[in-house]
C-alpha positions as CSV (number, residue, x, y, z in Angstrom):
1,M,3.1,-6.6,25.1
2,N,3.8,-10.3,25.0
3,H,7.4,-10.8,23.9
4,K,9.9,-13.6,23.9
5,S,12.2,-13.1,26.8
6,Y,16.0,-13.2,26.6
7,S,18.6,-13.1,29.4
8,L,21.2,-10.4,29.2
9,E,23.9,-13.0,28.2
10,D,21.7,-14.5,25.5
11,M,20.9,-11.1,24.0
12,L,24.6,-10.0,24.0
13,S,25.5,-13.3,22.4
14,L,22.9,-12.8,19.6
15,I,24.2,-9.4,18.9
16,Q,27.8,-10.5,18.9
17,R,26.9,-13.2,16.3
18,E,24.7,-10.8,14.3
19,Q,21.6,-12.9,14.7
20,P,18.2,-11.2,14.2
21,F,15.9,-11.4,17.1
22,S,12.9,-9.7,18.8
23,G,12.1,-9.8,22.4
24,E,12.2,-8.4,25.9
25,L,15.3,-8.3,28.1
26,Q,14.7,-10.3,31.3
27,D,14.7,-8.4,34.6
28,A,14.9,-5.2,32.7
29,G,12.4,-2.9,31.1
30,C,13.3,-2.8,27.4
31,F,12.2,-4.5,24.2
32,I,14.8,-5.0,21.4
33,K,14.0,-5.8,17.7
34,I,16.8,-6.5,15.2
35,D,15.5,-7.6,11.8
36,E,18.8,-6.8,10.1
37,Y,22.1,-5.3,11.3
38,L,21.9,-2.1,9.4
39,P,23.7,1.1,10.6
40,V,20.5,2.7,11.8
41,V,18.9,2.5,15.2
42,C,15.5,3.9,16.4
43,A,15.0,4.4,20.1
44,A,11.8,5.1,22.0
45,I,13.1,5.0,25.5
46,H,10.0,6.7,27.1
47,A,7.3,4.8,25.3
48,G,6.5,2.5,28.3
49,N,4.4,3.1,31.4
50,R,5.0,-0.1,33.5
51,L,5.6,0.1,37.2
52,R,6.6,-3.0,39.1
53,P,3.9,-3.9,41.7
54,E,5.8,-2.7,44.8
55,L,6.3,0.7,43.3
56,A,2.8,0.9,41.8
57,N,1.3,0.3,45.3
58,Q,3.1,3.4,46.7
59,C,2.7,5.7,43.7
60,L,0.3,8.5,44.3
61,L,-0.1,9.2,40.6
62,S,-2.7,7.2,38.6
63,E,-1.7,5.6,35.3
64,H,-3.6,8.5,33.5
65,D,-1.6,11.0,35.5
66,R,1.7,9.4,34.6
67,L,0.7,9.2,30.9
68,F,0.9,13.0,30.7
69,E,4.7,13.0,31.3
70,E,5.4,9.8,29.3
71,D,5.8,9.4,25.5
72,P,3.0,7.0,24.4
73,Y,2.9,5.6,20.9
74,T,6.5,6.6,20.1
75,D,7.3,2.9,19.9
76,E,4.7,2.6,17.1
77,M,6.3,5.6,15.3
78,I,9.6,3.6,14.9
79,S,8.2,0.1,14.4
80,S,8.9,0.0,10.7
81,Q,12.6,0.4,11.2
82,P,15.1,-2.6,11.2
83,I,16.4,-2.0,14.7
84,N,14.1,-0.8,17.5
85,I,15.0,-0.2,21.2
86,V,11.9,0.5,23.3
87,G,11.7,1.4,26.9
88,L,8.8,-0.5,28.6
89,D,9.0,0.9,32.1
90,S,7.7,4.2,33.3
91,R,10.2,7.0,33.6
92,F,8.9,7.5,37.1
93,E,10.6,4.2,38.0
94,Y,13.8,5.1,36.3
95,D,14.5,7.5,33.5
96,L,16.7,6.1,30.7
97,N,17.4,9.6,29.5
98,R,19.2,10.5,32.7
99,A,22.4,9.2,34.1
100,M,21.9,6.3,36.5
101,S,22.4,8.3,39.7
102,L,19.7,10.7,38.5
103,S,17.4,8.2,36.9
104,T,15.2,7.8,39.9
105,Y,15.0,11.5,40.6
106,Y,11.2,12.0,40.5
107,R,9.9,13.4,43.8
108,S,7.0,15.5,42.5
109,A,5.2,16.0,39.2
110,W,3.4,19.4,38.6
111,S,3.6,20.2,42.3
112,R,2.0,16.8,43.1
113,K,3.8,14.3,45.3
114,V,4.8,11.1,43.4
115,W,5.5,8.6,46.1
116,E,3.5,7.9,49.2
117,K,6.8,7.1,51.0
118,P,10.4,7.7,49.6
119,I,11.8,4.9,47.4
120,S,14.2,2.8,49.4
121,A,17.8,2.2,48.5
122,K,16.9,-1.4,47.8
123,Q,14.1,-0.4,45.4
124,R,16.4,2.1,43.8
125,A,19.1,-0.5,43.3
126,V,16.6,-2.7,41.3
127,S,15.8,0.2,39.0
128,H,19.5,1.0,38.6
129,R,20.1,-2.6,37.5
130,K,17.5,-2.2,34.8
131,H,19.1,1.1,33.7
132,S,22.5,-0.6,33.6
133,A,21.2,-3.6,31.6
134,F,19.7,-1.3,29.0
135,Y,22.9,0.5,28.4
136,T,24.9,-2.7,28.4
137,V,22.8,-4.0,25.5
138,Y,22.8,-0.6,23.8
139,E,26.6,-0.4,23.9
140,A,27.0,-3.9,22.6
141,L,24.7,-3.0,19.7
142,I,26.4,0.2,18.7
143,S,29.8,-1.4,19.0
144,K,28.7,-4.2,16.6
145,L,27.2,-1.7,14.1
146,E,30.3,0.5,14.2
147,E,32.5,-2.5,13.7
148,K,30.4,-3.7,10.8
149,H,29.6,-0.4,9.0
150,G,31.7,2.4,10.4
151,M,29.3,5.4,11.0
152,V,26.0,4.7,12.7
153,I,22.9,6.9,13.1
154,V,20.5,6.8,16.0
155,F,17.0,8.4,16.0
156,D,16.1,9.1,19.6
157,I,12.3,9.7,19.5
158,H,10.3,11.4,22.2
159,S,7.0,13.3,22.3
160,Y,6.1,16.5,24.2
161,N,3.0,18.3,25.6
162,Y,2.5,21.5,23.8
163,K,-0.3,23.3,25.6
164,R,2.1,24.7,28.1
165,Q,4.6,25.7,25.4
166,K,4.6,28.7,23.1
167,S,1.8,28.8,20.6
168,D,4.0,28.3,17.6
169,A,5.8,25.2,19.0
170,P,6.9,23.0,16.0
171,V,5.5,19.5,15.2
172,F,9.1,18.2,15.2
173,N,12.0,19.5,17.2
174,I,15.6,18.3,16.8
175,G,17.9,19.1,19.8
176,T,21.4,19.8,18.8
177,S,23.2,21.0,22.0
178,Q,25.2,17.8,22.2
179,I,25.7,17.3,18.5
180,D,29.0,18.3,16.8
181,M,27.3,20.4,14.1
182,E,30.5,21.0,12.2
183,R,30.8,17.3,11.7
184,W,27.2,16.1,11.5
185,G,25.4,19.3,10.5
186,S,24.5,18.0,7.0
187,A,22.7,15.0,8.5
188,V,20.7,17.2,10.9
189,K,19.8,19.5,8.1
190,R,18.6,16.5,5.9
191,F,16.5,15.0,8.7
192,K,14.9,18.4,9.5
193,S,14.0,18.7,5.8
194,E,12.5,15.2,5.6
195,L,10.5,15.8,8.8
196,G,9.1,19.0,7.2
197,K,7.8,17.0,4.2
198,I,5.5,14.8,6.4
199,E,1.8,15.4,5.6
200,L,-0.6,15.2,8.5
201,P,-4.4,15.5,8.2
202,N,-5.7,19.0,9.0
203,L,-2.4,20.0,10.4
204,E,0.5,22.2,9.2
205,T,3.8,20.4,9.6
206,T,6.7,22.4,11.0
207,S,10.2,21.2,11.7
208,E,12.7,23.2,13.8
209,V,16.0,22.9,15.6
210,D,16.3,23.7,19.3
211,A,13.0,25.6,19.2
212,V,11.5,23.8,22.3
213,F,14.1,21.3,23.5
214,E,17.9,21.4,22.9
215,G,18.6,17.6,23.2
216,R,20.3,17.6,26.6
217,G,19.3,14.0,27.4
218,Y,21.5,11.1,28.6
219,L,21.2,8.8,25.6
220,I,23.1,11.1,23.4
221,A,25.5,12.0,26.2
222,H,26.2,8.4,27.0
223,T,26.8,7.7,23.3
224,N,29.1,10.6,22.8
225,A,31.1,9.6,25.8
226,R,31.8,6.1,24.5
227,F,31.5,6.2,20.7
228,D,33.1,8.5,18.1
229,K,31.3,7.2,14.9
230,T,27.7,7.4,16.0
231,L,25.3,10.3,15.5
232,V,22.3,10.5,17.9
233,L,19.4,12.8,16.8
234,P,17.3,13.6,19.8
235,T,13.9,14.3,18.3
236,E,10.7,15.5,20.0
237,V,7.3,15.0,18.3
238,K,4.5,17.4,19.4
239,K,1.6,15.4,20.8
240,V,-0.7,16.4,17.9
241,F,-1.5,12.7,17.6
242,M,-3.5,12.6,20.8
243,D,-5.3,14.8,23.4
244,E,-2.5,15.4,25.8
245,D,-4.9,15.8,28.7
246,S,-7.2,12.8,28.3
247,G,-4.8,10.5,26.4
248,T,-7.3,10.0,23.6
249,V,-5.4,9.0,20.5
250,F,-6.2,10.5,17.0
251,P,-5.6,7.4,14.8
252,L,-5.5,9.2,11.4
253,V,-2.8,11.5,12.6
254,L,-0.8,8.7,14.3
255,E,-1.0,6.6,11.1
256,S,0.2,9.5,9.0
257,L,3.0,10.1,11.5
258,Q,4.1,6.5,11.3
259,S,4.2,6.4,7.5
260,G,5.8,9.9,7.3
261,L,8.5,9.0,9.8
262,K,9.3,5.8,8.0
263,E,10.1,7.8,4.9
264,A,12.0,10.4,6.9
265,F,14.1,7.8,8.8
266,S,15.0,5.8,5.7
267,Q,15.7,8.8,3.5
268,T,17.9,10.4,6.1
269,S,19.7,7.0,6.8
270,A,20.4,6.6,3.1
271,F,21.8,10.1,2.9
272,F,23.9,9.3,6.0
273,Q,25.3,6.2,4.4
274,R,26.2,8.1,1.2
275,R,27.7,11.1,2.9
276,F,29.5,9.5,5.9
277,N,30.1,5.9,5.0
278,R,30.9,6.7,1.4
279,Q,28.3,4.2,0.1
280,K,27.4,5.8,-3.2
281,R,24.5,3.6,-4.4
282,V,22.3,3.5,-1.3
283,S,18.6,4.2,-1.5
284,K,16.0,4.5,1.2
285,S,14.9,0.8,0.5
286,D,18.4,-0.3,1.4
287,M,17.9,1.1,4.9
288,L,14.8,-1.1,5.6
289,S,14.7,-4.7,6.4
290,S,14.9,-7.2,3.5
291,S,13.0,-9.9,5.4
292,I,9.2,-9.9,5.3
293,E,7.5,-9.5,8.7
294,P,6.1,-12.8,9.9
295,S,2.9,-11.1,10.9
296,I,2.5,-9.9,7.2
297,L,3.1,-13.4,5.9
298,Q,0.5,-14.9,8.3
299,L,-2.1,-12.3,7.5
300,D,-1.4,-12.5,3.8
301,K,-1.9,-16.3,3.8
302,A,-5.2,-16.0,5.8
303,L,-6.5,-13.3,3.5
304,Y,-5.8,-15.2,0.3
305,R,-7.3,-18.4,1.8
306,L,-10.5,-16.5,2.5
307,A,-10.8,-14.5,-0.7
308,H,-9.1,-16.3,-3.6
309,K,-12.3,-17.8,-5.0
310,I,-14.0,-14.4,-5.5
311,E,-13.7,-13.4,-9.2
312,T,-16.1,-10.6,-10.2
313,L,-16.6,-11.4,-13.9
314,K,-17.3,-15.1,-13.3
315,Y,-20.4,-14.2,-11.3
316,V,-21.4,-11.0,-13.1
317,N,-21.4,-12.6,-16.6
318,P,-24.9,-13.9,-17.5
319,T,-25.1,-17.6,-18.3
320,N,-28.2,-17.3,-20.6
321,L,-26.9,-14.7,-23.1
322,N,-28.0,-16.6,-26.2
323,A,-31.5,-17.0,-25.0
324,E,-31.6,-13.3,-24.0
325,R,-30.5,-12.4,-27.5
326,R,-33.4,-14.3,-29.0
327,R,-35.8,-12.5,-26.6
328,F,-34.4,-9.1,-27.6
329,D,-34.6,-9.9,-31.3
330,A,-38.2,-10.9,-30.9
331,A,-39.3,-7.5,-29.4
332,P,-36.4,-5.0,-29.1
333,N,-38.4,-2.0,-27.8
334,R,-40.2,-4.0,-25.1
335,Y,-37.1,-6.0,-24.0
336,K,-36.0,-6.0,-20.3
337,P,-33.1,-8.2,-19.4
338,N,-33.8,-11.4,-17.5
339,Y,-30.3,-12.6,-17.0
340,R,-29.3,-15.7,-15.1
341,Y,-26.0,-16.0,-13.1
342,R,-23.8,-18.5,-11.5
343,Q,-24.5,-19.2,-7.8
344,L,-22.1,-17.5,-5.5
345,P,-20.5,-20.0,-3.0
346,I,-20.1,-17.4,-0.3
347,Q,-22.0,-16.7,2.8
348,A,-21.6,-12.9,3.0
349,N,-22.0,-12.3,6.7
350,E,-19.6,-15.1,7.6
351,F,-17.1,-13.9,5.0
352,K,-17.2,-10.4,6.4
353,Y,-16.9,-11.7,9.9
354,Q,-13.8,-13.6,9.1
355,L,-12.5,-10.7,6.9
356,Y,-12.8,-8.0,9.6
357,R,-11.2,-10.3,12.2
358,L,-7.9,-10.4,10.4
359,P,-5.1,-9.1,12.7
360,I,-4.1,-6.1,10.5
361,D,-2.9,-4.1,13.6
362,N,-0.1,-6.7,14.2
363,I,1.7,-5.4,11.1
364,S,4.6,-3.0,12.1
365,D,5.2,-1.4,8.7
366,P,2.6,1.4,8.4
367,D,2.4,1.4,4.6
368,M,1.9,-2.4,4.5
369,R,-0.7,-2.1,7.3
370,Q,-2.5,0.5,5.3
371,L,-2.4,-1.7,2.2
372,Y,-4.0,-4.6,3.9
373,S,-6.5,-2.4,5.6
374,D,-7.5,-1.0,2.2
375,M,-7.7,-4.6,0.9
376,V,-10.1,-5.6,3.6
377,N,-12.4,-2.7,3.0
378,K,-12.3,-3.2,-0.8
379,L,-13.1,-6.9,-0.4
380,G,-16.0,-6.0,1.8
381,E,-17.3,-3.8,-1.0
382,K,-16.7,-6.6,-3.5
383,V,-18.7,-9.1,-1.6
384,D,-21.6,-6.5,-1.4
385,L,-21.3,-6.2,-5.2
386,L,-21.3,-10.0,-5.9
387,T,-24.1,-10.8,-3.4
388,S,-26.3,-8.2,-5.0
389,V,-25.9,-9.4,-8.6
390,G,-29.3,-9.3,-10.3
391,Q,-30.8,-7.2,-7.6
392,D,-31.8,-3.5,-7.4
393,T,-28.9,-2.7,-5.1
394,F,-26.3,-4.0,-7.6
395,L,-26.0,-0.6,-9.4
396,Y,-25.4,1.2,-6.1
397,N,-22.7,-1.3,-5.2
398,S,-21.1,-1.1,-8.6
399,L,-20.9,2.7,-8.3
400,R,-19.2,2.2,-4.9
401,Y,-16.7,-0.3,-6.4
402,H,-16.0,1.0,-9.9
403,G,-17.3,4.6,-9.8
404,R,-18.9,6.5,-12.6
405,P,-17.5,8.4,-15.6
406,S,-16.2,11.8,-14.8
407,E,-17.0,14.9,-16.9
408,E,-13.5,14.7,-18.3
409,A,-13.9,11.0,-19.3
410,I,-17.2,11.9,-21.1
411,K,-15.5,14.7,-23.0
412,N,-12.6,12.4,-24.0
413,A,-15.1,9.9,-25.3
414,E,-17.1,12.4,-27.2
415,F,-13.9,13.8,-28.7
416,L,-12.8,10.4,-30.0
417,L,-16.2,9.7,-31.5
418,Y,-16.5,13.2,-33.1
419,A,-13.3,12.7,-35.1
420,K,-13.6,11.2,-38.5
421,T,-12.7,7.5,-38.3
422,L,-9.2,6.8,-39.6
423,A,-8.7,4.1,-42.1
424,E,-7.3,0.9,-40.7
425,E,-6.0,-2.2,-42.4
426,Q,-8.0,-4.9,-40.8
427,G,-6.4,-8.0,-42.3
428,D,-8.2,-11.3,-42.8
429,I,-11.4,-12.2,-40.9
430,L,-10.8,-15.3,-38.9
431,S,-13.0,-17.6,-36.8
432,A,-12.8,-18.0,-33.0
433,E,-10.9,-21.3,-33.5
434,Q,-8.3,-19.6,-35.7
435,A,-7.9,-16.8,-33.2
436,I,-7.4,-19.4,-30.4
437,E,-4.6,-21.1,-32.4
438,Q,-2.7,-17.8,-32.7
439,M,-3.2,-17.0,-29.0
440,K,-1.9,-20.5,-28.1
441,K,1.2,-19.8,-30.1
442,A,1.7,-16.5,-28.4
443,A,1.3,-18.2,-25.0
444,Q,3.9,-20.7,-25.9
445,R,6.3,-18.0,-27.0
446,W,5.8,-16.3,-23.6
447,E,6.1,-19.7,-21.8
448,M,2.7,-19.4,-20.3
449,K,1.2,-22.7,-19.4
450,C,-2.5,-21.7,-19.5
451,K,-5.7,-23.0,-21.0
452,I,-7.1,-21.1,-24.0
453,T,-10.6,-22.3,-24.8
454,P,-13.8,-21.2,-26.6
455,A,-16.9,-20.0,-24.6
456,N,-20.4,-19.7,-26.1
457,S,-21.8,-17.4,-23.4
458,L,-19.5,-14.4,-23.0
459,A,-20.4,-10.7,-22.9
460,A,-16.8,-9.8,-23.9
461,R,-14.8,-11.0,-26.8
462,A,-12.3,-12.6,-24.5
463,M,-11.7,-12.9,-20.8
464,V,-9.0,-14.2,-18.4
465,T,-9.7,-16.0,-15.2
466,S,-7.0,-16.9,-12.6
467,N,-8.2,-20.1,-11.0
468,P,-6.9,-22.0,-13.0
469,P,-5.2,-19.6,-15.5
470,T,-7.6,-19.6,-18.5
471,L,-8.3,-17.4,-21.5
472,F,-11.9,-17.8,-22.7
473,V,-12.5,-16.7,-26.2
474,N,-16.0,-15.8,-27.4
475,S,-16.9,-18.6,-29.9
476,K,-19.9,-16.6,-31.3
477,V,-17.8,-13.9,-33.0
478,S,-15.2,-13.6,-35.7
479,F,-12.0,-11.6,-35.4
480,C,-9.9,-9.6,-37.8
481,Q,-6.1,-10.1,-37.7
482,S,-5.4,-6.7,-36.0
483,E,-7.9,-7.5,-33.3
484,I,-6.3,-10.8,-32.6
485,E,-2.9,-9.0,-32.2
486,R,-4.5,-6.6,-29.7
487,L,-6.2,-9.3,-27.7
488,I,-2.8,-11.2,-27.5
489,Q,-1.2,-8.1,-25.9
490,H,-4.2,-7.2,-23.8
491,E,-5.3,-10.6,-22.5
492,L,-2.0,-12.5,-22.5
493,G,0.5,-9.7,-22.3
494,V,-1.1,-8.1,-19.3
495,H,-4.0,-10.1,-17.7
496,M,-2.4,-13.5,-18.0
497,A,1.1,-12.1,-17.4
498,T,0.1,-10.5,-14.1
499,T,-1.7,-13.8,-13.2
500,F,1.6,-15.7,-13.6
501,N,3.8,-13.0,-12.2
502,A,1.6,-12.9,-9.1
503,K,2.2,-16.6,-8.5
504,M,5.9,-15.9,-8.2
505,Q,5.4,-13.4,-5.4
506,P,5.9,-14.3,-1.7
507,L,2.8,-12.2,-0.9
508,K,-0.4,-13.6,-2.2
509,V,-2.3,-10.4,-2.0
510,F,-1.0,-9.6,-5.5
511,R,-3.1,-12.4,-6.9
512,L,-6.3,-11.0,-5.5
513,G,-6.1,-7.5,-7.0
514,L,-5.2,-4.4,-5.0
515,P,-7.8,-1.6,-4.5
516,G,-7.9,0.3,-7.8
517,S,-6.4,-2.6,-9.7
518,T,-9.2,-2.6,-12.3
519,V,-8.4,0.9,-13.7
520,T,-4.7,0.1,-13.5
521,Q,-4.9,-3.4,-15.1
522,E,-7.3,-2.4,-17.8
523,G,-5.3,0.7,-18.5
524,M,-2.1,-1.3,-18.7
525,A,-3.8,-3.8,-21.0
526,I,-5.0,-1.0,-23.4
527,M,-1.5,0.6,-23.2
528,A,0.0,-2.8,-24.1
529,E,-2.0,-2.7,-27.4
530,Y,-0.6,0.8,-28.0
531,K,3.0,0.0,-27.0
532,A,3.0,-3.1,-29.3
533,G,1.9,-1.0,-32.2
534,F,-1.6,-2.3,-32.6
535,M,-3.7,0.7,-31.4
536,S,-6.3,2.0,-33.9
537,H,-8.9,4.8,-33.9
538,E,-11.6,2.1,-34.2
539,R,-10.3,0.5,-31.0
540,L,-10.4,3.9,-29.2
541,K,-13.9,4.5,-30.4
542,V,-15.0,1.2,-28.9
543,L,-13.5,2.3,-25.5
544,A,-15.2,5.7,-25.9
545,T,-18.5,4.0,-26.7
546,R,-18.3,2.0,-23.5
547,V,-17.9,5.2,-21.5
548,L,-21.0,6.8,-23.0
549,A,-22.9,3.5,-22.7
550,V,-22.2,3.5,-18.9
551,D,-23.3,7.1,-18.8
552,S,-26.5,6.3,-20.7
553,M,-27.3,3.3,-18.5
554,L,-27.0,5.5,-15.4
555,K,-29.3,8.1,-16.9
556,E,-31.8,6.1,-18.8
557,Q,-32.0,2.8,-16.9
558,N,-33.5,1.3,-20.1
559,F,-31.7,-1.3,-22.2
560,Y,-33.4,-0.4,-25.5
561,M,-32.9,3.3,-25.0
562,T,-29.1,2.8,-24.5
563,Y,-29.0,0.4,-27.4
564,S,-30.8,2.9,-29.6
565,Y,-28.5,5.7,-28.4
566,L,-25.4,3.8,-29.5
567,I,-26.9,3.1,-32.9
568,D,-28.7,6.4,-33.7
569,E,-26.3,8.9,-32.1
570,L,-23.0,7.2,-32.0
571,G,-23.2,5.2,-35.2
572,V,-22.4,1.8,-33.7
573,D,-23.5,-1.3,-35.7
574,K,-26.3,-3.3,-34.2
575,E,-24.2,-6.3,-33.2
576,S,-21.7,-4.2,-31.3
577,A,-24.4,-2.0,-29.9
578,F,-26.1,-5.1,-28.4
579,T,-22.8,-6.5,-27.0
580,T,-21.8,-3.1,-25.4
581,T,-25.3,-2.5,-24.0
582,T,-25.3,-6.0,-22.5
583,R,-21.9,-5.4,-20.9
584,V,-23.2,-2.3,-19.0
585,Y,-26.6,-3.7,-18.0
586,R,-25.3,-7.1,-16.7
587,G,-25.7,-7.7,-13.0
588,G,-28.2,-4.9,-12.8
589,G,-25.9,-2.0,-14.0
590,F,-22.2,-2.7,-14.3
591,T,-20.1,0.5,-14.4
592,K,-16.7,-1.0,-14.9
593,D,-16.5,-0.3,-18.6
594,H,-15.8,3.4,-18.2
595,L,-12.4,2.5,-16.6
596,Y,-10.8,1.2,-19.8
597,L,-10.3,4.5,-21.5
598,A,-9.6,6.4,-18.3
599,G,-7.1,3.8,-17.3
600,F,-5.3,3.9,-20.6
601,I,-5.0,7.7,-20.4
602,E,-3.8,7.5,-16.8
603,M,-1.2,4.8,-17.5
604,L,0.0,6.4,-20.7
605,A,0.6,9.7,-18.8
606,L,2.4,7.9,-16.0
607,S,4.5,5.9,-18.4
608,Q,6.0,9.1,-19.8
609,K,7.3,10.0,-16.3
610,R,8.6,6.7,-15.0
611,S,8.8,2.9,-15.6
612,L,5.6,1.0,-15.0
613,D,7.2,-2.5,-15.2
614,N,6.6,-3.1,-11.5
615,L,2.9,-2.8,-12.0
616,L,3.1,-6.1,-13.8
617,I,4.3,-8.1,-10.8
618,G,0.6,-9.0,-10.1
619,K,-2.8,-7.4,-9.9
620,C,-1.5,-4.1,-9.0
621,S,-2.8,-0.5,-8.6
622,Y,-0.9,2.6,-9.5
623,R,-2.0,4.1,-6.1
624,Y,0.6,1.9,-4.5
625,I,3.3,2.1,-7.1
626,G,5.8,3.8,-4.7
627,L,5.3,1.0,-2.1
628,I,5.5,-1.6,-4.8
629,D,8.8,-0.2,-6.0
630,E,10.1,-0.2,-2.4
631,L,9.1,-3.8,-1.9
632,V,10.8,-4.9,-5.1
633,E,14.0,-3.0,-4.0
634,R,13.8,-4.6,-0.6
635,G,13.5,-8.1,-2.1
636,W,10.0,-8.6,-0.7
637,L,8.6,-8.9,-4.3
638,V,10.1,-10.4,-7.5
639,Q,10.5,-8.3,-10.6
640,P,8.0,-9.3,-13.3
641,H,9.0,-12.2,-15.5
642,H,6.2,-12.0,-18.1
643,K,5.2,-8.7,-19.9
644,F,3.8,-7.5,-23.1
645,D,5.7,-6.6,-26.2
646,E,7.0,-3.1,-26.9
647,V,8.1,-2.2,-30.4
648,D,9.3,1.0,-32.0
649,R,6.5,1.3,-34.5
650,A,5.3,4.8,-35.6
651,L,1.5,5.4,-35.4
652,D,-0.5,7.3,-37.9
653,P,0.2,11.0,-37.0
654,T,-3.5,11.8,-36.8
655,L,-4.1,8.9,-34.4
656,Q,-1.1,10.0,-32.3
657,Y,-2.6,13.5,-32.2
658,L,-5.9,12.1,-31.0
659,I,-4.2,10.1,-28.2
660,E,-2.0,13.0,-27.1
661,S,-5.2,15.3,-26.9
662,L,-6.8,13.1,-24.3
663,R,-6.8,14.5,-20.8
664,T,-6.5,12.7,-17.4
665,S,-9.4,13.2,-15.0
């Protein structure tokens, strides 16, 4: 690790003044990070393996041999927390979990001699000074936190080798021999429960008390001897995240541990605050830092600079639709699309080279690290999609990026189309220019400074682009009044709203679109039409037709056959059939259109369980809604300013029945 270095006096002064800092204590073997002075401390005092050169030269154990007895990766398990104390030196030099006089106790390890010659009194004195410096800083920190908050909780995290233990050794073990259980028992019980909820890949999670170790270490003893308001929870994590013999790490397990422990720490800390500090309105987010990690801000800026010009629809929409329509009209049954597209200003290999070099591993928060990792992978797929526009591989890349209709989605579509069409009051038929005027007034009402302009080569009836914020309206079609109202809610109330809301966020990733944002954003946009009271059976049938058009395209791979299927079997008019078929054949086979109906059903079901407002803070995905809520609560993200209208307007009972009969995939 390369850390900023602080003298003992400087570090004590920073703590006394409650100044955040991150760095290594000079002439001692510990790293301290304080993002915020919250009453929760996480310690990983056996995470390090350093030996100063003079001791390394006389140590008979290799670094690999020492690793077996040390607690690697425990520093990574606590890195998401606001206050970290990490031991950087090997316990073979001095053991921070033993009293100073016993801290240099190692003579042998597993019947193997540790030192070539005994450690001298002078060498031992150096190690003792490091031990003393650590506890001097620790005492100053706990004193400050008790003074500021009252009760304080310390998570003392270790790991243990289990092959030499009983076969049913738990994944997590809390040692309570030095805990006043009559006083602190409820906090121990809560932490044990939270640990038991952690999900690990291909492993059963178990959480026990005093099953393997009883918590007889010095950190808790030292704390109990000097402080009356601080609870220390000595916790051992079974080394299921690595091969304890070879030291090989299992990244998927370690990542799950990091994320799960973040949740367990913050939930337990919030409970501790409510129970012992009498803070009634404390949530887990209040126990995490309110300042964004500098490494996240740097990465976020680099990612946006690299990817912000990549907008899928801009490069998938054909530029010669009018000419293609004339070709189709001349010979429909022999027609094969010959679309032309905008040139993509991206060199794919260079883009990916820069993309995969982004320093994601520098992010401490495991959930944010996973989010940006997912973003990198999804952007790689997006570039593959865009660089294959018009080629045979486009369909494969579209399936990777947008997927295909599920059996449930097809059944939902067929159900909507089977039902007799409900009558709808369409209102006046208006031109594109008249529609644009209404949309401009709606944008002014929502205080959206965006451009709304006609476009004569558009596969959709309207489309929003972000750079700059523009709503393009198809100039070749006319609109009924109810459709204009739907488009206002759909395009402005969601797509433009999330564009502007994203610009308010400190993190630019929400301008790009999170993985899964298409189904979420389109689902939210359809739900906006519904919530504003403008949903109709005809509109649902359009969405259903798109699902079946994608399915037909995948099966038939023939423009005219899909077009004819929409007319002959689904009863679609010729103009709409051509538009829908064009949508799904553009690029070489674009499967996105099946997501509108699926997204609407998913978002509607989710909205009945919880608020979805935070999904409007940018181009969000419901996959990350828990994290997004957390980031809003922590102040990392700003609550949405723009959002669609919601009115209390009753739908036709039959239409309501149709909607409620739809099933999530």
